[in-house]
Predicted model as a PDB file, atoms N, CA, C, CB and O in Angstrom, pLDDT in the B-factor column:
MODEL        1                                                                  
ATOM      1  N   MET A   1      38.047  21.777 -80.549  1.00 44.00           N  
ATOM      2  CA  MET A   1      37.115  20.905 -79.845  1.00 44.00           C  
ATOM      3  C   MET A   1      35.855  21.716 -79.519  1.00 44.00           C  
ATOM      4  CB  MET A   1      37.765  20.311 -78.540  1.00 44.00           C  
ATOM      5  O   MET A   1      35.947  22.845 -79.037  1.00 44.00           O  
ATOM      6  N   THR A   2      34.699  21.145 -79.782  1.00 51.00           N  
ATOM      7  CA  THR A   2      33.460  21.848 -79.484  1.00 51.00           C  
ATOM      8  C   THR A   2      33.211  21.849 -77.988  1.00 51.00           C  
ATOM      9  CB  THR A   2      32.278  21.210 -80.225  1.00 51.00           C  
ATOM     10  O   THR A   2      33.779  21.046 -77.247  1.00 51.00           O  
ATOM     11  N   GLN A   3      32.360  22.755 -77.557  1.00 52.00           N  
ATOM     12  CA  GLN A   3      32.069  22.829 -76.128  1.00 52.00           C  
ATOM     13  C   GLN A   3      31.435  21.550 -75.602  1.00 52.00           C  
ATOM     14  CB  GLN A   3      31.158  24.003 -75.844  1.00 52.00           C  
ATOM     15  O   GLN A   3      31.546  21.265 -74.409  1.00 52.00           O  
ATOM     16  N   TYR A   4      30.769  20.767 -76.457  1.00 54.00           N  
ATOM     17  CA  TYR A   4      30.123  19.541 -76.016  1.00 54.00           C  
ATOM     18  C   TYR A   4      31.127  18.433 -75.699  1.00 54.00           C  
ATOM     19  CB  TYR A   4      29.156  19.066 -77.069  1.00 54.00           C  
ATOM     20  O   TYR A   4      30.804  17.487 -74.981  1.00 54.00           O  
ATOM     21  N   LEU A   5      32.320  18.548 -76.225  1.00 56.00           N  
ATOM     22  CA  LEU A   5      33.333  17.531 -75.982  1.00 56.00           C  
ATOM     23  C   LEU A   5      34.383  17.986 -74.978  1.00 56.00           C  
ATOM     24  CB  LEU A   5      34.002  17.153 -77.278  1.00 56.00           C  
ATOM     25  O   LEU A   5      35.315  17.243 -74.672  1.00 56.00           O  
ATOM     26  N   ASN A   6      34.238  19.182 -74.473  1.00 59.00           N  
ATOM     27  CA  ASN A   6      35.199  19.750 -73.536  1.00 59.00           C  
ATOM     28  C   ASN A   6      35.037  19.093 -72.167  1.00 59.00           C  
ATOM     29  CB  ASN A   6      35.022  21.284 -73.431  1.00 59.00           C  
ATOM     30  O   ASN A   6      34.010  19.289 -71.516  1.00 59.00           O  
ATOM     31  N   PRO A   7      36.030  18.315 -71.713  1.00 57.00           N  
ATOM     32  CA  PRO A   7      35.900  17.614 -70.421  1.00 57.00           C  
ATOM     33  C   PRO A   7      35.873  18.550 -69.221  1.00 57.00           C  
ATOM     34  CB  PRO A   7      37.035  16.639 -70.253  1.00 57.00           C  
ATOM     35  O   PRO A   7      35.605  18.106 -68.105  1.00 57.00           O  
ATOM     36  N   GLU A   8      36.145  19.827 -69.426  1.00 61.00           N  
ATOM     37  CA  GLU A   8      36.106  20.776 -68.320  1.00 61.00           C  
ATOM     38  C   GLU A   8      34.683  21.236 -68.002  1.00 61.00           C  
ATOM     39  CB  GLU A   8      36.974  21.977 -68.640  1.00 61.00           C  
ATOM     40  O   GLU A   8      34.452  21.860 -66.967  1.00 61.00           O  
ATOM     41  N   LEU A   9      33.747  20.936 -68.867  1.00 59.00           N  
ATOM     42  CA  LEU A   9      32.365  21.325 -68.608  1.00 59.00           C  
ATOM     43  C   LEU A   9      31.794  20.489 -67.466  1.00 59.00           C  
ATOM     44  CB  LEU A   9      31.503  21.164 -69.881  1.00 59.00           C  
ATOM     45  O   LEU A   9      32.201  19.348 -67.247  1.00 59.00           O  
ATOM     46  N   HIS A  10      30.853  21.076 -66.751  1.00 56.00           N  
ATOM     47  CA  HIS A  10      30.261  20.388 -65.596  1.00 56.00           C  
ATOM     48  C   HIS A  10      29.567  19.086 -65.954  1.00 56.00           C  
ATOM     49  CB  HIS A  10      29.282  21.291 -64.917  1.00 56.00           C  
ATOM     50  O   HIS A  10      29.447  18.207 -65.100  1.00 56.00           O  
ATOM     51  N   CYS A  11      29.115  18.937 -67.161  1.00 64.00           N  
ATOM     52  CA  CYS A  11      28.391  17.710 -67.513  1.00 64.00           C  
ATOM     53  C   CYS A  11      29.295  16.479 -67.441  1.00 64.00           C  
ATOM     54  CB  CYS A  11      27.796  17.834 -68.918  1.00 64.00           C  
ATOM     55  O   CYS A  11      28.808  15.348 -67.462  1.00 64.00           O  
ATOM     56  N   PHE A  12      30.591  16.693 -67.356  1.00 77.00           N  
ATOM     57  CA  PHE A  12      31.526  15.573 -67.257  1.00 77.00           C  
ATOM     58  C   PHE A  12      32.086  15.411 -65.846  1.00 77.00           C  
ATOM     59  CB  PHE A  12      32.665  15.761 -68.241  1.00 77.00           C  
ATOM     60  O   PHE A  12      32.985  14.601 -65.622  1.00 77.00           O  
ATOM     61  N   LYS A  13      31.567  16.165 -64.917  1.00 86.00           N  
ATOM     62  CA  LYS A  13      32.037  16.104 -63.535  1.00 86.00           C  
ATOM     63  C   LYS A  13      31.195  15.122 -62.731  1.00 86.00           C  
ATOM     64  CB  LYS A  13      31.997  17.499 -62.885  1.00 86.00           C  
ATOM     65  O   LYS A  13      29.995  14.982 -62.966  1.00 86.00           O  
ATOM     66  N   ILE A  14      31.823  14.456 -61.797  1.00 90.00           N  
ATOM     67  CA  ILE A  14      31.106  13.551 -60.894  1.00 90.00           C  
ATOM     68  C   ILE A  14      30.647  14.375 -59.703  1.00 90.00           C  
ATOM     69  CB  ILE A  14      32.009  12.337 -60.438  1.00 90.00           C  
ATOM     70  O   ILE A  14      31.451  14.996 -59.008  1.00 90.00           O  
ATOM     71  N   ARG A  15      29.346  14.369 -59.484  1.00 91.00           N  
ATOM     72  CA  ARG A  15      28.765  15.138 -58.382  1.00 91.00           C  
ATOM     73  C   ARG A  15      28.335  14.186 -57.267  1.00 91.00           C  
ATOM     74  CB  ARG A  15      27.557  15.987 -58.873  1.00 91.00           C  
ATOM     75  O   ARG A  15      27.907  13.060 -57.517  1.00 91.00           O  
ATOM     76  N   PHE A  16      28.461  14.667 -56.038  1.00 95.00           N  
ATOM     77  CA  PHE A  16      28.018  13.894 -54.881  1.00 95.00           C  
ATOM     78  C   PHE A  16      27.186  14.818 -54.010  1.00 95.00           C  
ATOM     79  CB  PHE A  16      29.233  13.291 -54.081  1.00 95.00           C  
ATOM     80  O   PHE A  16      27.646  15.893 -53.625  1.00 95.00           O  
ATOM     81  N   ILE A  17      25.972  14.409 -53.700  1.00 95.00           N  
ATOM     82  CA  ILE A  17      25.123  15.182 -52.791  1.00 95.00           C  
ATOM     83  C   ILE A  17      25.410  14.681 -51.385  1.00 95.00           C  
ATOM     84  CB  ILE A  17      23.589  15.044 -53.153  1.00 95.00           C  
ATOM     85  O   ILE A  17      25.115  13.534 -51.047  1.00 95.00           O  
ATOM     86  N   ASP A  18      25.990  15.555 -50.571  1.00 97.00           N  
ATOM     87  CA  ASP A  18      26.402  15.197 -49.218  1.00 97.00           C  
ATOM     88  C   ASP A  18      25.268  15.484 -48.241  1.00 97.00           C  
ATOM     89  CB  ASP A  18      27.678  15.966 -48.810  1.00 97.00           C  
ATOM     90  O   ASP A  18      24.789  16.614 -48.140  1.00 97.00           O  
ATOM     91  N   ILE A  19      24.850  14.451 -47.528  1.00 96.00           N  
ATOM     92  CA  ILE A  19      23.771  14.588 -46.553  1.00 96.00           C  
ATOM     93  C   ILE A  19      24.011  13.596 -45.426  1.00 96.00           C  
ATOM     94  CB  ILE A  19      22.375  14.359 -47.212  1.00 96.00           C  
ATOM     95  O   ILE A  19      24.568  12.518 -45.636  1.00 96.00           O  
ATOM     96  N   ASP A  20      23.590  13.968 -44.245  1.00 96.00           N  
ATOM     97  CA  ASP A  20      23.626  13.062 -43.109  1.00 96.00           C  
ATOM     98  C   ASP A  20      22.749  11.854 -43.435  1.00 96.00           C  
ATOM     99  CB  ASP A  20      23.147  13.775 -41.800  1.00 96.00           C  
ATOM    100  O   ASP A  20      21.618  12.013 -43.893  1.00 96.00           O  
ATOM    101  N   LEU A  21      23.258  10.666 -43.204  1.00 97.00           N  
ATOM    102  CA  LEU A  21      22.560   9.439 -43.580  1.00 97.00           C  
ATOM    103  C   LEU A  21      21.197   9.318 -42.893  1.00 97.00           C  
ATOM    104  CB  LEU A  21      23.419   8.230 -43.241  1.00 97.00           C  
ATOM    105  O   LEU A  21      20.220   8.916 -43.524  1.00 97.00           O  
ATOM    106  N   ASP A  22      21.128   9.660 -41.617  1.00 97.00           N  
ATOM    107  CA  ASP A  22      19.847   9.567 -40.906  1.00 97.00           C  
ATOM    108  C   ASP A  22      18.827  10.549 -41.475  1.00 97.00           C  
ATOM    109  CB  ASP A  22      20.047   9.829 -39.406  1.00 97.00           C  
ATOM    110  O   ASP A  22      17.648  10.220 -41.606  1.00 97.00           O  
ATOM    111  N   LYS A  23      19.279  11.742 -41.808  1.00 97.00           N  
ATOM    112  CA  LYS A  23      18.386  12.728 -42.402  1.00 97.00           C  
ATOM    113  C   LYS A  23      17.884  12.236 -43.761  1.00 97.00           C  
ATOM    114  CB  LYS A  23      19.101  14.087 -42.550  1.00 97.00           C  
ATOM    115  O   LYS A  23      16.711  12.410 -44.093  1.00 97.00           O  
ATOM    116  N   ALA A  24      18.764  11.630 -44.533  1.00 97.00           N  
ATOM    117  CA  ALA A  24      18.365  11.090 -45.835  1.00 97.00           C  
ATOM    118  C   ALA A  24      17.318  10.004 -45.660  1.00 97.00           C  
ATOM    119  CB  ALA A  24      19.583  10.534 -46.593  1.00 97.00           C  
ATOM    120  O   ALA A  24      16.351   9.941 -46.419  1.00 97.00           O  
ATOM    121  N   MET A  25      17.504   9.153 -44.668  1.00 98.00           N  
ATOM    122  CA  MET A  25      16.551   8.067 -44.446  1.00 98.00           C  
ATOM    123  C   MET A  25      15.203   8.608 -43.967  1.00 98.00           C  
ATOM    124  CB  MET A  25      17.113   7.066 -43.426  1.00 98.00           C  
ATOM    125  O   MET A  25      14.163   8.029 -44.281  1.00 98.00           O  
ATOM    126  N   GLN A  26      15.205   9.710 -43.212  1.00 97.00           N  
ATOM    127  CA  GLN A  26      13.944  10.344 -42.818  1.00 97.00           C  
ATOM    128  C   GLN A  26      13.189  10.828 -44.053  1.00 97.00           C  
ATOM    129  CB  GLN A  26      14.204  11.523 -41.849  1.00 97.00           C  
ATOM    130  O   GLN A  26      11.969  10.687 -44.149  1.00 97.00           O  
ATOM    131  N   ARG A  27      13.939  11.403 -44.998  1.00 97.00           N  
ATOM    132  CA  ARG A  27      13.315  11.866 -46.243  1.00 97.00           C  
ATOM    133  C   ARG A  27      12.760  10.699 -47.045  1.00 97.00           C  
ATOM    134  CB  ARG A  27      14.325  12.649 -47.091  1.00 97.00           C  
ATOM    135  O   ARG A  27      11.674  10.794 -47.617  1.00 97.00           O  
ATOM    136  N   VAL A  28      13.504   9.599 -47.088  1.00 98.00           N  
ATOM    137  CA  VAL A  28      13.048   8.422 -47.822  1.00 98.00           C  
ATOM    138  C   VAL A  28      11.793   7.859 -47.161  1.00 98.00           C  
ATOM    139  CB  VAL A  28      14.163   7.346 -47.884  1.00 98.00           C  
ATOM    140  O   VAL A  28      10.859   7.455 -47.853  1.00 98.00           O  
ATOM    141  N   LEU A  29      11.765   7.829 -45.835  1.00 98.00           N  
ATOM    142  CA  LEU A  29      10.588   7.337 -45.116  1.00 98.00           C  
ATOM    143  C   LEU A  29       9.360   8.175 -45.478  1.00 98.00           C  
ATOM    144  CB  LEU A  29      10.830   7.367 -43.586  1.00 98.00           C  
ATOM    145  O   LEU A  29       8.298   7.627 -45.773  1.00 98.00           O  
ATOM    146  N   LYS A  30       9.503   9.483 -45.456  1.00 97.00           N  
ATOM    147  CA  LYS A  30       8.387  10.365 -45.823  1.00 97.00           C  
ATOM    148  C   LYS A  30       7.925  10.092 -47.251  1.00 97.00           C  
ATOM    149  CB  LYS A  30       8.795  11.843 -45.675  1.00 97.00           C  
ATOM    150  O   LYS A  30       6.726  10.055 -47.528  1.00 97.00           O  
ATOM    151  N   ARG A  31       8.880   9.902 -48.147  1.00 97.00           N  
ATOM    152  CA  ARG A  31       8.542   9.647 -49.548  1.00 97.00           C  
ATOM    153  C   ARG A  31       7.801   8.321 -49.694  1.00 97.00           C  
ATOM    154  CB  ARG A  31       9.813   9.642 -50.416  1.00 97.00           C  
ATOM    155  O   ARG A  31       6.807   8.248 -50.417  1.00 97.00           O  
ATOM    156  N   HIS A  32       8.270   7.273 -49.019  1.00 98.00           N  
ATOM    157  CA  HIS A  32       7.588   5.975 -49.090  1.00 98.00           C  
ATOM    158  C   HIS A  32       6.152   6.094 -48.571  1.00 98.00           C  
ATOM    159  CB  HIS A  32       8.365   4.909 -48.278  1.00 98.00           C  
ATOM    160  O   HIS A  32       5.219   5.578 -49.187  1.00 98.00           O  
ATOM    161  N   ILE A  33       5.987   6.764 -47.457  1.00 98.00           N  
ATOM    162  CA  ILE A  33       4.653   6.918 -46.865  1.00 98.00           C  
ATOM    163  C   ILE A  33       3.758   7.750 -47.774  1.00 98.00           C  
ATOM    164  CB  ILE A  33       4.748   7.572 -45.470  1.00 98.00           C  
ATOM    165  O   ILE A  33       2.572   7.454 -47.924  1.00 98.00           O  
ATOM    166  N   SER A  34       4.327   8.793 -48.383  1.00 98.00           N  
ATOM    167  CA  SER A  34       3.522   9.648 -49.267  1.00 98.00           C  
ATOM    168  C   SER A  34       3.051   8.920 -50.523  1.00 98.00           C  
ATOM    169  CB  SER A  34       4.321  10.874 -49.665  1.00 98.00           C  
ATOM    170  O   SER A  34       2.086   9.344 -51.160  1.00 98.00           O  
ATOM    171  N   THR A  35       3.726   7.827 -50.882  1.00 97.00           N  
ATOM    172  CA  THR A  35       3.304   7.051 -52.049  1.00 97.00           C  
ATOM    173  C   THR A  35       2.379   5.898 -51.666  1.00 97.00           C  
ATOM    174  CB  THR A  35       4.522   6.509 -52.785  1.00 97.00           C  
ATOM    175  O   THR A  35       2.033   5.069 -52.508  1.00 97.00           O  
ATOM    176  N   GLY A  36       1.977   5.848 -50.387  1.00 97.00           N  
ATOM    177  CA  GLY A  36       0.976   4.871 -49.972  1.00 97.00           C  
ATOM    178  C   GLY A  36       1.482   3.664 -49.206  1.00 97.00           C  
ATOM    179  O   GLY A  36       0.685   2.806 -48.825  1.00 97.00           O  
ATOM    180  N   LYS A  37       2.777   3.572 -48.971  1.00 97.00           N  
ATOM    181  CA  LYS A  37       3.273   2.433 -48.196  1.00 97.00           C  
ATOM    182  C   LYS A  37       2.917   2.640 -46.716  1.00 97.00           C  
ATOM    183  CB  LYS A  37       4.823   2.263 -48.380  1.00 97.00           C  
ATOM    184  O   LYS A  37       3.064   3.747 -46.198  1.00 97.00           O  
ATOM    185  N   PRO A  38       2.460   1.602 -46.045  1.00 98.00           N  
ATOM    186  CA  PRO A  38       2.238   1.710 -44.601  1.00 98.00           C  
ATOM    187  C   PRO A  38       3.580   1.987 -43.905  1.00 98.00           C  
ATOM    188  CB  PRO A  38       1.575   0.401 -44.036  1.00 98.00           C  
ATOM    189  O   PRO A  38       4.616   1.503 -44.361  1.00 98.00           O  
ATOM    190  N   PRO A  39       3.573   2.757 -42.811  1.00 98.00           N  
ATOM    191  CA  PRO A  39       4.829   3.106 -42.128  1.00 98.00           C  
ATOM    192  C   PRO A  39       5.706   1.908 -41.777  1.00 98.00           C  
ATOM    193  CB  PRO A  39       4.519   3.860 -40.875  1.00 98.00           C  
ATOM    194  O   PRO A  39       6.927   1.980 -41.919  1.00 98.00           O  
ATOM    195  N   ASP A  40       5.104   0.803 -41.318  1.00 98.00           N  
ATOM    196  CA  ASP A  40       5.924  -0.351 -40.940  1.00 98.00           C  
ATOM    197  C   ASP A  40       6.600  -0.978 -42.165  1.00 98.00           C  
ATOM    198  CB  ASP A  40       5.064  -1.402 -40.219  1.00 98.00           C  
ATOM    199  O   ASP A  40       7.743  -1.426 -42.075  1.00 98.00           O  
ATOM    200  N   ILE A  41       5.914  -1.013 -43.290  1.00 98.00           N  
ATOM    201  CA  ILE A  41       6.503  -1.546 -44.527  1.00 98.00           C  
ATOM    202  C   ILE A  41       7.584  -0.599 -45.034  1.00 98.00           C  
ATOM    203  CB  ILE A  41       5.412  -1.757 -45.615  1.00 98.00           C  
ATOM    204  O   ILE A  41       8.635  -1.038 -45.501  1.00 98.00           O  
ATOM    205  N   ALA A  42       7.322   0.697 -44.942  1.00 98.00           N  
ATOM    206  CA  ALA A  42       8.305   1.695 -45.372  1.00 98.00           C  
ATOM    207  C   ALA A  42       9.589   1.577 -44.552  1.00 98.00           C  
ATOM    208  CB  ALA A  42       7.721   3.117 -45.245  1.00 98.00           C  
ATOM    209  O   ALA A  42      10.688   1.613 -45.106  1.00 98.00           O  
ATOM    210  N   LYS A  43       9.451   1.436 -43.237  1.00 98.00           N  
ATOM    211  CA  LYS A  43      10.625   1.291 -42.365  1.00 98.00           C  
ATOM    212  C   LYS A  43      11.399   0.014 -42.693  1.00 98.00           C  
ATOM    213  CB  LYS A  43      10.196   1.282 -40.884  1.00 98.00           C  
ATOM    214  O   LYS A  43      12.629   0.005 -42.700  1.00 98.00           O  
ATOM    215  N   GLN A  44      10.672  -1.043 -42.959  1.00 98.00           N  
ATOM    216  CA  GLN A  44      11.302  -2.319 -43.305  1.00 98.00           C  
ATOM    217  C   GLN A  44      12.099  -2.201 -44.610  1.00 98.00           C  
ATOM    218  CB  GLN A  44      10.235  -3.426 -43.433  1.00 98.00           C  
ATOM    219  O   GLN A  44      13.212  -2.716 -44.720  1.00 98.00           O  
ATOM    220  N   ARG A  45      11.515  -1.521 -45.582  1.00 98.00           N  
ATOM    221  CA  ARG A  45      12.212  -1.328 -46.859  1.00 98.00           C  
ATOM    222  C   ARG A  45      13.490  -0.505 -46.667  1.00 98.00           C  
ATOM    223  CB  ARG A  45      11.283  -0.636 -47.878  1.00 98.00           C  
ATOM    224  O   ARG A  45      14.517  -0.788 -47.284  1.00 98.00           O  
ATOM    225  N   ILE A  46      13.417   0.504 -45.817  1.00 98.00           N  
ATOM    226  CA  ILE A  46      14.595   1.328 -45.546  1.00 98.00           C  
ATOM    227  C   ILE A  46      15.692   0.484 -44.908  1.00 98.00           C  
ATOM    228  CB  ILE A  46      14.231   2.518 -44.630  1.00 98.00           C  
ATOM    229  O   ILE A  46      16.848   0.546 -45.326  1.00 98.00           O  
ATOM    230  N   GLU A  47      15.334  -0.300 -43.903  1.00 98.00           N  
ATOM    231  CA  GLU A  47      16.323  -1.123 -43.198  1.00 98.00           C  
ATOM    232  C   GLU A  47      16.956  -2.179 -44.096  1.00 98.00           C  
ATOM    233  CB  GLU A  47      15.678  -1.797 -42.008  1.00 98.00           C  
ATOM    234  O   GLU A  47      18.152  -2.452 -43.990  1.00 98.00           O  
ATOM    235  N   ASN A  48      16.158  -2.772 -44.977  1.00 98.00           N  
ATOM    236  CA  ASN A  48      16.634  -3.895 -45.786  1.00 98.00           C  
ATOM    237  C   ASN A  48      17.143  -3.518 -47.173  1.00 98.00           C  
ATOM    238  CB  ASN A  48      15.545  -4.881 -45.932  1.00 98.00           C  
ATOM    239  O   ASN A  48      17.724  -4.353 -47.866  1.00 98.00           O  
ATOM    240  N   ASN A  49      16.932  -2.278 -47.583  1.00 98.00           N  
ATOM    241  CA  ASN A  49      17.323  -1.905 -48.934  1.00 98.00           C  
ATOM    242  C   ASN A  49      17.932  -0.502 -49.011  1.00 98.00           C  
ATOM    243  CB  ASN A  49      16.126  -1.989 -49.847  1.00 98.00           C  
ATOM    244  O   ASN A  49      19.103  -0.343 -49.358  1.00 98.00           O  
ATOM    245  N   ASP A  50      17.140   0.494 -48.690  1.00 98.00           N  
ATOM    246  CA  ASP A  50      17.550   1.877 -48.928  1.00 98.00           C  
ATOM    247  C   ASP A  50      18.799   2.284 -48.144  1.00 98.00           C  
ATOM    248  CB  ASP A  50      16.420   2.803 -48.578  1.00 98.00           C  
ATOM    249  O   ASP A  50      19.706   2.901 -48.703  1.00 98.00           O  
ATOM    250  N   ARG A  51      18.850   1.944 -46.863  1.00 98.00           N  
ATOM    251  CA  ARG A  51      20.019   2.315 -46.055  1.00 98.00           C  
ATOM    252  C   ARG A  51      21.279   1.613 -46.558  1.00 98.00           C  
ATOM    253  CB  ARG A  51      19.780   1.970 -44.575  1.00 98.00           C  
ATOM    254  O   ARG A  51      22.349   2.219 -46.616  1.00 98.00           O  
ATOM    255  N   LEU A  52      21.152   0.345 -46.917  1.00 98.00           N  
ATOM    256  CA  LEU A  52      22.307  -0.394 -47.436  1.00 98.00           C  
ATOM    257  C   LEU A  52      22.831   0.250 -48.714  1.00 98.00           C  
ATOM    258  CB  LEU A  52      21.935  -1.863 -47.699  1.00 98.00           C  
ATOM    259  O   LEU A  52      24.041   0.395 -48.890  1.00 98.00           O  
ATOM    260  N   ASN A  53      21.920   0.637 -49.606  1.00 97.00           N  
ATOM    261  CA  ASN A  53      22.332   1.314 -50.830  1.00 97.00           C  
ATOM    262  C   ASN A  53      22.991   2.656 -50.527  1.00 97.00           C  
ATOM    263  CB  ASN A  53      21.133   1.516 -51.752  1.00 97.00           C  
ATOM    264  O   ASN A  53      24.008   3.003 -51.127  1.00 97.00           O  
ATOM    265  N   ALA A  54      22.411   3.405 -49.599  1.00 97.00           N  
ATOM    266  CA  ALA A  54      22.968   4.709 -49.240  1.00 97.00           C  
ATOM    267  C   ALA A  54      24.369   4.578 -48.649  1.00 97.00           C  
ATOM    268  CB  ALA A  54      22.051   5.419 -48.249  1.00 97.00           C  
ATOM    269  O   ALA A  54      25.254   5.378 -48.953  1.00 97.00           O  
ATOM    270  N   GLU A  55      24.566   3.568 -47.805  1.00 97.00           N  
ATOM    271  CA  GLU A  55      25.892   3.352 -47.220  1.00 97.00           C  
ATOM    272  C   GLU A  55      26.925   3.034 -48.300  1.00 97.00           C  
ATOM    273  CB  GLU A  55      25.842   2.214 -46.190  1.00 97.00           C  
ATOM    274  O   GLU A  55      28.068   3.484 -48.226  1.00 97.00           O  
ATOM    275  N   LEU A  56      26.521   2.269 -49.285  1.00 96.00           N  
ATOM    276  CA  LEU A  56      27.411   1.953 -50.401  1.00 96.00           C  
ATOM    277  C   LEU A  56      27.749   3.216 -51.206  1.00 96.00           C  
ATOM    278  CB  LEU A  56      26.764   0.894 -51.317  1.00 96.00           C  
ATOM    279  O   LEU A  56      28.906   3.449 -51.555  1.00 96.00           O  
ATOM    280  N   ILE A  57      26.741   4.009 -51.487  1.00 96.00           N  
ATOM    281  CA  ILE A  57      26.951   5.241 -52.244  1.00 96.00           C  
ATOM    282  C   ILE A  57      27.836   6.219 -51.472  1.00 96.00           C  
ATOM    283  CB  ILE A  57      25.607   5.896 -52.575  1.00 96.00           C  
ATOM    284  O   ILE A  57      28.662   6.908 -52.069  1.00 96.00           O  
ATOM    285  N   MET A  58      27.668   6.283 -50.150  1.00 96.00           N  
ATOM    286  CA  MET A  58      28.480   7.201 -49.336  1.00 96.00           C  
ATOM    287  C   MET A  58      29.975   6.925 -49.504  1.00 96.00           C  
ATOM    288  CB  MET A  58      28.092   7.082 -47.851  1.00 96.00           C  
ATOM    289  O   MET A  58      30.795   7.837 -49.397  1.00 96.00           O  
ATOM    290  N   LYS A  59      30.319   5.686 -49.763  1.00 96.00           N  
ATOM    291  CA  LYS A  59      31.728   5.334 -49.949  1.00 96.00           C  
ATOM    292  C   LYS A  59      32.310   5.927 -51.227  1.00 96.00           C  
ATOM    293  CB  LYS A  59      31.888   3.827 -49.969  1.00 96.00           C  
ATOM    294  O   LYS A  59      33.530   6.006 -51.374  1.00 96.00           O  
ATOM    295  N   SER A  60      31.448   6.344 -52.152  1.00 94.00           N  
ATOM    296  CA  SER A  60      31.926   6.910 -53.414  1.00 94.00           C  
ATOM    297  C   SER A  60      32.222   8.400 -53.318  1.00 94.00           C  
ATOM    298  CB  SER A  60      30.911   6.669 -54.500  1.00 94.00           C  
ATOM    299  O   SER A  60      32.688   8.998 -54.288  1.00 94.00           O  
ATOM    300  N   LYS A  61      31.961   9.002 -52.180  1.00 96.00           N  
ATOM    301  CA  LYS A  61      32.167  10.446 -52.012  1.00 96.00           C  
ATOM    302  C   LYS A  61      33.585  10.851 -52.393  1.00 96.00           C  
ATOM    303  CB  LYS A  61      31.877  10.863 -50.566  1.00 96.00           C  
ATOM    304  O   LYS A  61      33.788  11.923 -52.963  1.00 96.00           O  
ATOM    305  N   LYS A  62      34.551  10.023 -52.092  1.00 96.00           N  
ATOM    306  CA  LYS A  62      35.954  10.359 -52.358  1.00 96.00           C  
ATOM    307  C   LYS A  62      36.249  10.464 -53.852  1.00 96.00           C  
ATOM    308  CB  LYS A  62      36.868   9.318 -51.729  1.00 96.00           C  
ATOM    309  O   LYS A  62      37.267  11.042 -54.235  1.00 96.00           O  
ATOM    310  N   ASN A  63      35.385   9.920 -54.698  1.00 95.00           N  
ATOM    311  CA  ASN A  63      35.582   9.962 -56.145  1.00 95.00           C  
ATOM    312  C   ASN A  63      34.958  11.188 -56.805  1.00 95.00           C  
ATOM    313  CB  ASN A  63      35.013   8.721 -56.765  1.00 95.00           C  
ATOM    314  O   ASN A  63      35.121  11.396 -58.008  1.00 95.00           O  
ATOM    315  N   ALA A  64      34.254  11.987 -56.037  1.00 95.00           N  
ATOM    316  CA  ALA A  64      33.513  13.110 -56.615  1.00 95.00           C  
ATOM    317  C   ALA A  64      34.436  14.267 -56.975  1.00 95.00           C  
ATOM    318  CB  ALA A  64      32.440  13.589 -55.645  1.00 95.00           C  
ATOM    319  O   ALA A  64      35.408  14.558 -56.278  1.00 95.00           O  
ATOM    320  N   ASP A  65      34.101  14.914 -58.085  1.00 93.00           N  
ATOM    321  CA  ASP A  65      34.776  16.149 -58.478  1.00 93.00           C  
ATOM    322  C   ASP A  65      34.147  17.340 -57.765  1.00 93.00           C  
ATOM    323  CB  ASP A  65      34.713  16.344 -60.007  1.00 93.00           C  
ATOM    324  O   ASP A  65      34.823  18.316 -57.438  1.00 93.00           O  
ATOM    325  N   ILE A  66      32.844  17.241 -57.532  1.00 93.00           N  
ATOM    326  CA  ILE A  66      32.091  18.322 -56.908  1.00 93.00           C  
ATOM    327  C   ILE A  66      31.247  17.712 -55.793  1.00 93.00           C  
ATOM    328  CB  ILE A  66      31.197  19.083 -57.955  1.00 93.00           C  
ATOM    329  O   ILE A  66      30.528  16.739 -56.018  1.00 93.00           O  
ATOM    330  N   ILE A  67      31.332  18.284 -54.593  1.00 95.00           N  
ATOM    331  CA  ILE A  67      30.505  17.837 -53.469  1.00 95.00           C  
ATOM    332  C   ILE A  67      29.508  18.957 -53.175  1.00 95.00           C  
ATOM    333  CB  ILE A  67      31.385  17.488 -52.189  1.00 95.00           C  
ATOM    334  O   ILE A  67      29.880  20.103 -52.924  1.00 95.00           O  
ATOM    335  N   ILE A  68      28.242  18.587 -53.215  1.00 95.00           N  
ATOM    336  CA  ILE A  68      27.160  19.559 -52.992  1.00 95.00           C  
ATOM    337  C   ILE A  68      26.498  19.231 -51.667  1.00 95.00           C  
ATOM    338  CB  ILE A  68      26.110  19.538 -54.165  1.00 95.00           C  
ATOM    339  O   ILE A  68      26.014  18.117 -51.467  1.00 95.00           O  
ATOM    340  N   LYS A  69      26.476  20.193 -50.766  1.00 96.00           N  
ATOM    341  CA  LYS A  69      25.866  19.987 -49.460  1.00 96.00           C  
ATOM    342  C   LYS A  69      24.351  20.078 -49.588  1.00 96.00           C  
ATOM    343  CB  LYS A  69      26.392  21.019 -48.436  1.00 96.00           C  
ATOM    344  O   LYS A  69      23.828  21.075 -50.085  1.00 96.00           O  
ATOM    345  N   SER A  70      23.657  19.058 -49.148  1.00 95.00           N  
ATOM    346  CA  SER A  70      22.202  19.052 -49.201  1.00 95.00           C  
ATOM    347  C   SER A  70      21.650  20.053 -48.199  1.00 95.00           C  
ATOM    348  CB  SER A  70      21.647  17.642 -48.922  1.00 95.00           C  
ATOM    349  O   SER A  70      22.212  20.241 -47.121  1.00 95.00           O  
ATOM    350  N   VAL A  71      20.548  20.690 -48.561  1.00 91.00           N  
ATOM    351  CA  VAL A  71      19.882  21.635 -47.655  1.00 91.00           C  
ATOM    352  C   VAL A  71      18.432  21.237 -47.500  1.00 91.00           C  
ATOM    353  CB  VAL A  71      19.992  23.092 -48.178  1.00 91.00           C  
ATOM    354  O   VAL A  71      17.860  20.584 -48.372  1.00 91.00           O  
ATOM    355  N   ASP A  72      17.838  21.634 -46.384  1.00 86.00           N  
ATOM    356  CA  ASP A  72      16.424  21.392 -46.176  1.00 86.00           C  
ATOM    357  C   ASP A  72      15.625  22.375 -47.026  1.00 86.00           C  
ATOM    358  CB  ASP A  72      16.052  21.522 -44.675  1.00 86.00           C  
ATOM    359  O   ASP A  72      16.050  23.509 -47.248  1.00 86.00           O  
ATOM    360  N   PHE A  73      14.487  21.935 -47.490  1.00 77.00           N  
ATOM    361  CA  PHE A  73      13.638  22.809 -48.294  1.00 77.00           C  
ATOM    362  C   PHE A  73      12.210  22.690 -47.843  1.00 77.00           C  
ATOM    363  CB  PHE A  73      13.754  22.478 -49.781  1.00 77.00           C  
ATOM    364  O   PHE A  73      11.331  23.350 -48.398  1.00 77.00           O  
TER     365      PHE A  73                                                      
ENDMDL                                                                          
END                                                                             
């Protein structure tokens, strides 16, 4: 079996970036504002879309092969 088909390689692993949900939403807010969205519209989008998606994704953590702790940069 070639290395490209080897299921032990990392490219076949499920990764999960672990981060506090509130911290993630702060980052998303900054990103929305940096792309020109007014703060009130950015907050509304987070409440009605981004946070809901993040909560759904957080439930998949148990399926991950590798959990990577997010760090501030």
